[in-house]
C-alpha positions as CSV (number, residue, x, y, z in Angstrom):
1,M,28.6,-14.9,26.5
2,K,27.8,-13.0,29.5
3,I,26.6,-9.6,30.0
4,I,27.4,-7.5,33.2
5,K,26.9,-4.2,34.6
6,A,30.1,-2.1,34.3
7,E,30.6,-0.7,37.7
8,T,34.2,-1.1,38.6
9,P,37.0,1.3,37.1
10,E,38.4,-1.6,35.5
11,Q,35.0,-2.5,33.8
12,K,34.2,0.9,32.7
13,A,37.7,1.2,31.2
14,A,36.8,-2.2,29.0
15,F,33.4,-0.5,28.4
16,L,35.5,2.6,26.9
17,Q,37.9,0.3,25.2
18,V,35.0,-1.3,23.3
19,L,33.6,1.8,22.3
20,A,37.1,3.0,20.9
21,S,37.5,-0.3,19.1
22,A,34.2,-0.2,17.4
23,N,34.7,3.5,16.4
24,E,37.7,2.5,14.8
25,R,36.4,-0.4,13.0
26,M,33.9,2.0,11.7
27,A,36.5,4.7,10.7
28,K,38.3,2.0,8.7
29,K,35.1,1.9,6.4
30,G,35.0,5.7,6.2
31,I,32.2,6.1,8.8
32,V,32.5,8.7,11.6
33,Q,30.5,7.3,14.6
34,W,31.9,9.1,17.4
35,L,34.0,12.2,18.0
36,P,36.8,11.8,20.3
37,C,34.9,14.2,22.9
38,H,31.9,11.2,22.9
39,L,34.3,8.8,24.0
40,T,35.4,10.0,27.3
41,A,34.4,8.7,30.7
42,E,32.6,11.8,31.3
43,A,30.7,11.8,28.5
44,V,29.9,8.2,28.3
45,F,28.9,7.6,32.1
46,E,26.7,10.5,32.7
47,P,24.4,10.3,35.8
48,G,21.2,8.0,35.3
49,V,22.8,5.8,32.6
50,E,23.5,2.2,33.4
51,P,26.6,0.5,31.0
52,Y,26.4,-3.1,30.2
53,L,29.3,-5.0,28.8
54,L,29.0,-8.2,26.9
55,L,31.9,-10.6,27.6
56,Q,32.7,-13.2,24.8
57,E,34.9,-16.0,26.5
58,G,35.6,-13.2,29.3
59,V,36.7,-10.7,26.5
60,P,35.0,-7.6,26.4
61,A,33.1,-7.5,23.0
62,A,30.2,-5.4,23.0
63,T,28.5,-2.4,25.0
64,A,25.0,-0.9,25.6
65,L,23.6,2.0,27.9
66,L,20.0,2.0,29.0
67,V,18.4,4.9,30.3
68,T,14.6,5.3,30.9
69,V,14.5,9.1,29.9
70,D,16.4,10.6,26.7
71,P,15.8,14.4,26.7
72,V,18.2,14.8,23.7
73,F,16.8,12.6,21.2
74,W,13.3,11.8,22.4
75,P,12.4,14.9,24.6
76,E,8.7,14.9,23.8
77,K,8.4,11.5,25.7
78,E,7.5,10.9,29.4
79,P,10.4,9.4,31.4
80,G,9.6,5.7,31.9
81,T,7.8,5.1,29.0
82,A,10.7,3.5,27.2
83,V,14.0,2.0,27.7
84,Y,16.5,4.1,25.7
85,L,19.4,2.0,24.0
86,H,22.4,4.1,23.5
87,R,26.5,3.3,22.7
88,L,25.3,-0.1,21.3
89,S,28.8,-1.2,20.1
90,V,30.8,-4.4,18.8
91,A,34.4,-4.5,19.3
92,E,37.0,-5.1,16.5
93,G,37.2,-8.9,15.8
94,F,33.5,-9.4,17.1
95,A,31.6,-8.1,14.3
96,G,29.2,-10.5,12.4
97,Q,28.7,-13.1,15.7
98,G,25.2,-11.4,16.5
99,L,26.4,-9.7,19.7
100,A,24.4,-6.4,18.9
101,A,21.3,-8.5,18.6
102,A,22.3,-10.4,22.0
103,M,22.4,-6.6,23.6
104,V,19.1,-5.7,21.8
105,E,17.6,-8.5,23.3
106,F,19.2,-8.1,26.8
107,A,17.6,-4.4,27.0
108,A,14.2,-5.9,25.8
109,D,14.3,-8.3,28.7
110,Y,15.8,-5.3,30.9
111,A,12.6,-3.4,30.1
112,R,10.2,-6.2,30.6
113,E,11.7,-6.8,34.0
114,R,10.7,-3.3,34.9
115,K,7.3,-3.4,33.1
116,I,8.5,-0.9,30.4
117,P,6.5,-1.4,27.4
118,R,9.0,-0.5,24.6
119,L,12.7,0.1,23.7
120,R,13.6,2.9,21.6
121,L,16.9,4.0,20.1
122,D,18.2,6.3,17.4
123,C,21.0,6.3,14.7
124,R,22.3,8.4,12.1
125,A,19.8,8.6,9.3
126,D,22.3,7.6,6.6
127,R,23.3,4.4,8.4
128,E,21.5,2.2,6.3
129,K,23.0,-1.1,7.4
130,L,22.5,-0.2,10.9
131,R,19.0,0.6,10.1
132,R,18.5,-2.9,8.8
133,L,20.0,-4.2,11.7
134,Y,17.7,-2.6,13.9
135,E,14.7,-3.4,11.8
136,G,15.6,-7.0,11.9
137,C,15.6,-6.8,15.6
138,G,11.7,-5.8,15.5
139,F,12.2,-1.9,15.7
140,R,10.2,0.1,13.5
141,F,11.0,3.6,12.0
142,V,9.3,6.3,14.0
143,D,10.7,9.6,12.3
144,T,13.9,11.6,11.8
145,V,15.1,14.3,14.1
146,E,17.9,16.8,14.1
147,V,19.8,17.6,17.1
148,D,23.0,19.3,18.1
149,V,25.5,17.2,20.3
150,P,29.1,18.6,21.3
151,G,30.8,19.0,18.3
152,V,28.3,17.8,15.6
153,H,24.9,18.5,14.2
154,L,22.9,15.3,13.8
155,C,20.1,13.9,11.7
156,N,19.1,10.8,13.2
157,A,16.5,8.1,12.6
158,R,14.5,7.1,15.6
159,Y,13.1,3.5,16.2
160,E,11.0,2.0,18.5
161,R,9.9,-1.6,19.6
162,S,6.9,-2.5,21.5
163,L,7.5,-5.3,24.0
164,E,5.4,-7.6,25.4
165,T,5.8,-7.0,29.1
166,S,3.6,-9.7,30.7
167,L,6.0,-12.7,32.1
C-alpha cells in the first residue's frame, strides 16, 4: 500500500475513477452518495484542496481530500484549527480491506506533522454504517448540520477527532 498526492493529470484522473467506482458501488446498494456534478475535476480539485490517492499493489484503490478550512460544513471554525477530510472513498473490489481506516490514519499523520490538533469530517446523517466506521476510527459525533450544495440539500452529521500532536 502506498499513498501519493494526486498531482499529475493521470493521477487526478485515477482519483476521479476511484470516486466514480465508489459511487457506483454505493448506487448498487441504493445509496446516493454523489451526483454527477460532484464528480467532475472542477468540483473535486478546488483551490486549496490536497488530493491523496491510495495505491494497492499499484492500483488506485482509495481517495481522500485534505483541507485546513471548510466554510461549507464547518463555517464557524477558524482556518487551521483542524484538517478536514473529504471525498474519502474506496473503489469497487477494495471494500472491506481497511483502506478507509488507512486513509483516516494518513490524514491524522498529515495533521500531526503540521501541528494541527484535530481531524474533522462530515457525512450524511442517515449513513449509519459509515458513521460506525468513523466512530471506530476514533471520531466523536459533534452535531448535525443542514447545507445546500449544488443539486442537493444535505443533512450531515459532523465528527471530530482530537489528535496527539507532539511527536
